[in-house]
C-alpha atoms as one frame of an Amber mdcrd trajectory, in Angstrom:
protein
 -10.999  20.742  -4.581  -8.707  18.457  -6.629  -5.226  17.709  -5.339  -2.691
  19.660  -7.437   0.571  17.959  -8.403   2.113  14.982  -6.616   1.967  14.510
  -2.865   5.362  15.451  -1.458   4.606  16.151   2.197   2.289  14.780   4.883
   1.923  16.223   8.379  -0.044  14.739  11.279  -0.648  17.603  13.720  -1.863
  16.878  17.271  -4.078  14.044  16.041  -6.447  12.300  18.471  -8.511   9.304
  17.446 -10.787   6.814  19.190 -13.586   4.434  18.334 -14.755   4.508  21.944
 -14.368   7.904  23.715 -13.239   6.073  26.864 -10.320   4.468  25.031  -8.091
   6.711  22.917  -5.995   4.955  20.301  -3.994   8.008  19.220  -3.400  10.979
  21.486  -1.637  14.184  20.386   0.115  12.288  17.574   2.554  14.306  15.454
   4.538  13.198  12.407   6.021  14.940   9.375   6.918  12.870   6.310   8.598
  14.032   3.102   8.603  12.525  -0.384  11.007   9.592  -0.577  10.722   8.688
   3.108   9.395   5.361   4.377   7.865   5.079   7.838   7.736   1.671   9.537
   4.974   1.198  12.117   5.729  -1.459  14.712   3.809  -2.327  17.866   1.452
  -4.669  19.618  -1.967  -5.534  18.244  -4.331  -2.666  19.015  -1.583  -0.069
  19.379  -2.874   2.001  16.462  -0.732   0.923  13.484  -3.588   0.162  11.083
  -5.626   3.026  12.524  -2.893   5.419  11.465  -2.919   4.268   7.835  -6.738
   4.203   7.848  -6.679   7.859   8.911  -4.173   8.635   6.177  -6.430   6.963
   3.600  -9.325   8.929   5.109 -11.368   5.843   5.860 -11.686   7.686   9.177
 -10.926  11.292  10.101  -9.207  12.698  13.218 -11.385  13.403  16.241  -9.027
  16.256  17.106  -6.103  17.779  15.249  -5.594  17.586  11.517  -3.693  15.890
   8.720  -2.073  18.134   6.132  -1.127  17.098   2.617   1.160  19.514   0.786
   0.466  22.013   3.564  -3.332  21.903   3.363  -5.924  20.050   5.455  -6.626
  16.834   3.562 -10.370  17.300   4.090 -10.188  20.195   1.624  -9.426  17.738
  -1.179 -11.981  15.466  -2.790 -12.038  11.992  -1.260 -11.808  10.334  -4.679
  -8.742  12.350  -5.658  -6.967  11.611  -2.380  -7.668   7.893  -2.423  -6.688
   7.608  -6.083  -3.178   8.675  -5.008  -2.829   5.685  -2.660  -1.407   2.267
  -3.419  -2.272  -0.316  -0.769  -0.996  -3.866  -0.354  -2.703  -5.659   2.512
  -2.248  -8.931   4.381  -5.156 -10.363   2.374  -4.905  -8.917  -1.169  -8.142
  -7.855  -2.823  -8.095  -9.843  -6.060 -11.156 -10.587  -8.144 -12.286 -13.368
 -10.442 -10.612 -12.869 -13.803  -7.182 -13.118 -15.388  -3.850 -12.035 -13.932
  -3.663  -9.392 -16.667  -7.036  -7.941 -15.633  -6.135  -7.951 -11.938  -2.872
  -6.069 -12.461  -4.454  -3.650 -14.945  -6.980  -2.659 -12.259  -4.192  -0.416
 -10.939  -4.530   1.724 -14.078  -7.307   0.771 -16.439  -5.812   2.443 -19.512
  -2.483   0.596 -19.195  -1.240  -1.351 -22.200  -0.352  -5.050 -22.046   3.324
  -4.058 -22.222   2.952  -1.729 -19.221   1.216  -4.470 -17.235   4.049  -6.901
 -17.976   6.674  -4.294 -17.123   5.030  -3.663 -13.738   5.053  -7.411 -13.078
   8.742  -7.633 -14.016   9.628  -4.827 -11.609   8.239  -6.741  -8.613   9.437
 -10.233  -9.660   5.931 -11.449 -10.560   6.695 -12.038 -14.236   8.715 -15.212
 -13.594   5.919 -17.195 -11.945   3.307 -15.806 -14.357   5.287 -16.953 -17.400
   5.453 -20.468 -15.937   1.661 -20.747 -15.907   0.103 -22.516 -18.886  -1.842
 -19.442 -19.992   0.564 -16.849 -18.623  -1.048 -13.455 -18.049  -4.384 -14.783
 -19.286  -4.534 -17.355 -16.484  -7.869 -17.266 -14.681  -7.074 -16.962 -10.952
 -10.443 -17.868  -9.425 -12.542 -15.984  -6.902 -10.279 -13.908  -4.662  -7.215
 -15.391  -6.379  -7.980 -18.859  -5.000  -5.830 -20.581  -7.654  -2.706 -18.681
  -6.576  -0.501 -19.143  -3.517  -0.365 -16.451  -0.827   2.981 -15.230  -2.150
   1.775 -15.125  -5.751  -1.272 -13.110  -4.744   0.947 -10.570  -2.999   3.172
 -10.271  -6.074   0.129  -9.589  -8.269  -1.064  -7.008  -5.738   2.381  -5.351
  -5.754   2.435  -5.262  -9.552  -0.937  -3.525  -9.473   0.466  -0.923  -7.052
   3.502  -0.308  -9.282   1.260   0.137 -12.327  -0.872   2.692 -10.465   2.264
   4.732  -9.655   0.798   6.054  -6.372   2.086   9.086  -4.487   1.650   7.194
  -1.195   2.367   3.489  -0.779   0.848   1.613   2.180   1.968  -1.904   3.077
  -0.025  -3.510   5.889   1.371  -6.861   7.131   1.769  -8.058   3.542   4.507
 -10.596   4.352   3.097 -12.022   7.587   1.730 -15.290   6.178   4.059 -16.334
   3.351   7.082 -18.585   2.963  10.686 -17.353   3.068  11.312 -17.595  -0.701
   8.163 -15.622  -1.524   9.063 -13.077   1.141  12.443 -12.458  -0.504  10.809
 -11.852  -3.895   8.154  -9.603  -2.374  10.733  -7.670  -0.344  12.702  -6.882
  -3.491   9.464  -5.683  -5.089   8.595  -3.575  -2.052  11.990  -1.857  -2.146
  11.350  -0.841  -5.774   7.815   0.396  -5.096   8.971   2.600  -2.198  11.584
   4.489  -4.212  10.754   8.173  -4.673   7.406   8.153  -2.858   6.028   8.366
   0.675   5.584   4.916   2.182   4.026   3.547   5.356   4.875  -0.032   6.288
   3.025  -1.919   9.029   5.017  -5.045   9.874   6.340  -7.362  12.558   9.147
  -8.960  10.567  12.427  -7.061  10.805  13.256  -7.963   7.192  10.260  -5.980
   5.969  11.283  -2.743   7.697  15.069  -2.878   7.421  15.140  -0.216   4.693
  12.728   2.189   6.396  13.786   5.810   6.912  12.259   5.795  10.389  10.693
   3.184  12.681
C-alpha cells in the first residue's frame, strides 16, 4: 500500500539483526522517534550504526521484531514509496557525469531552475557554484571528479533539500573534508534537519551537537 501523508513517527520494536547468526549486530533494539527529532548514532566501527540506517531504508529487514512508520509495519508499504521519502547524504556522495544543475535536480526531477538554485542557496552551495566559469551548467566529471570533497557534499545536500524528504539520513558525510567546508556543510545540515526526522552517523562532535538525542 502507498504511504499516506508525511512520516511523523518511527518506532523500532524489539529489533534483532545479524548478517551471521553467530554474531548479532542489534539485539532487542527499541527506539521511538517523532517528527522534528534528530538522532545521532555514535560508536565504534562495526557497532551497528550504518546497519540501523540500512534497516530504516529497508535495504535490509529485521530478523526479529519490527519497524513501524506512522504506527504501521513498514513492510506493509511499497518499497518505492518508502525509499522515495528518504534523503541520504553519505561519506562518498553518489554524483553522476553531467552538470551541477542536473545533479541537484535529481532530487526532484520536475524542479524548476529557480528551485534548484534556491536549494543550493539554503545549504551554502550557491556561492562556490557561482564562482565556476559555467556556474550551474558546469560539467562535474564522472562521480563529481572535478569537484572537491566538500563541494560534492554541498551538491549532495542541495539535492536532499530539493527532494524535501520526510526522513534525512547523514552517514559520516563530514569525515573527510577540511574545516572550512565542514562549517558550510554543518550549516546546511542544520537547515535540512528542521521539521523532519533525522538520523546522523558521525564521529565528529561538531556534526552531532544539535542532535535531540545521542
